[in-house]
C-alpha positions as CSV (number, residue, x, y, z in Angstrom):
1,M,22.9,10.4,17.9
2,R,20.5,12.6,15.9
3,C,19.6,11.9,12.3
4,I,17.6,13.9,9.8
5,A,16.4,12.1,6.7
6,V,15.6,14.1,3.6
7,H,13.1,12.2,1.5
8,D,10.5,12.4,-1.3
9,D,6.8,11.9,-0.9
10,A,7.2,8.1,-1.0
11,G,9.9,8.0,1.7
12,N,12.8,7.4,-0.6
13,I,15.9,8.8,1.1
14,V,17.8,11.5,-0.8
15,S,20.3,12.2,2.1
16,L,20.9,11.6,5.7
17,V,22.4,14.2,8.0
18,V,23.8,12.7,11.2
19,G,25.0,14.7,14.2
20,S,25.6,14.5,18.0
21,D,22.7,14.9,20.4
22,E,24.8,17.5,22.2
23,G,25.7,19.4,19.0
24,P,23.9,22.2,17.2
25,R,20.5,21.5,15.7
26,L,20.7,19.9,12.2
27,M,19.4,22.0,9.4
28,P,19.7,20.3,6.0
29,V,18.9,22.2,2.8
30,I,15.5,20.9,1.5
31,D,14.9,21.2,-2.2
32,P,11.3,21.7,-3.5
33,G,9.2,18.5,-3.4
34,L,11.3,17.0,-0.6
35,H,10.7,16.7,3.1
36,S,12.8,16.1,6.2
37,R,12.1,14.2,9.4
38,E,14.2,13.3,12.4
39,V,14.5,9.5,12.5
40,E,16.1,6.9,14.8
41,L,18.8,4.9,13.1
42,P,18.5,1.2,13.4
43,D,21.7,-0.4,14.7
44,E,22.4,-2.0,11.3
45,V,22.3,1.3,9.5
46,L,24.4,3.1,12.1
47,D,27.0,0.3,12.0
48,R,27.2,0.4,8.2
49,L,27.5,4.2,8.1
50,R,30.3,4.2,10.7
51,E,32.1,1.5,8.7
52,A,31.6,3.5,5.5
53,M,33.0,6.6,7.1
54,R,36.1,4.7,8.5
55,E,36.8,3.3,5.1
56,A,35.8,6.4,3.2
57,D,33.6,4.1,1.2
58,E,30.9,6.3,-0.5
59,S,29.4,3.3,-2.3
60,Q,28.6,1.6,1.0
61,A,26.9,4.7,2.3
62,S,24.9,5.0,-0.9
63,D,23.8,1.4,-0.4
64,V,22.1,2.4,2.8
65,L,20.1,5.0,0.9
66,R,19.0,2.4,-1.6
67,R,18.1,-0.3,1.0
68,W,16.2,1.8,3.4
69,R,13.4,4.3,3.3
70,V,11.5,6.6,5.7
71,D,8.1,5.1,6.9
72,I,6.2,8.4,6.8
73,D,3.1,6.8,8.3
74,T,4.7,6.3,11.7
75,T,5.1,8.8,14.5
76,P,7.9,9.3,15.0
77,A,9.1,8.5,11.5
78,Q,11.3,5.4,11.2
79,L,13.7,4.0,8.7
80,V,12.5,0.7,7.4
81,Q,14.1,-1.8,5.0
82,R,12.8,-1.3,1.4
83,N,10.7,-4.2,0.2
84,R,12.9,-5.9,-2.4
85,S,9.8,-7.0,-4.5
86,T,8.4,-3.4,-4.8
87,G,11.8,-1.6,-4.9
């Protein structure tokens, strides 16, 4: 599975674009001031997104965006859980 995270300078996720490894290359629209990086989805995130899609639960998918961020200091970039004390 291939995932592109669109994020701001601090790694806050604006959107995730998920597609098949065998499918066409993912090309999200990037607004000014935002960036995109291909990231590996942790199993917990992947499971929650699949469940949200099955149940058509947009709030559960939005929760993933609030709880995770892109660690832009790693190569390759990774999704990491947001530190609850710093938001």
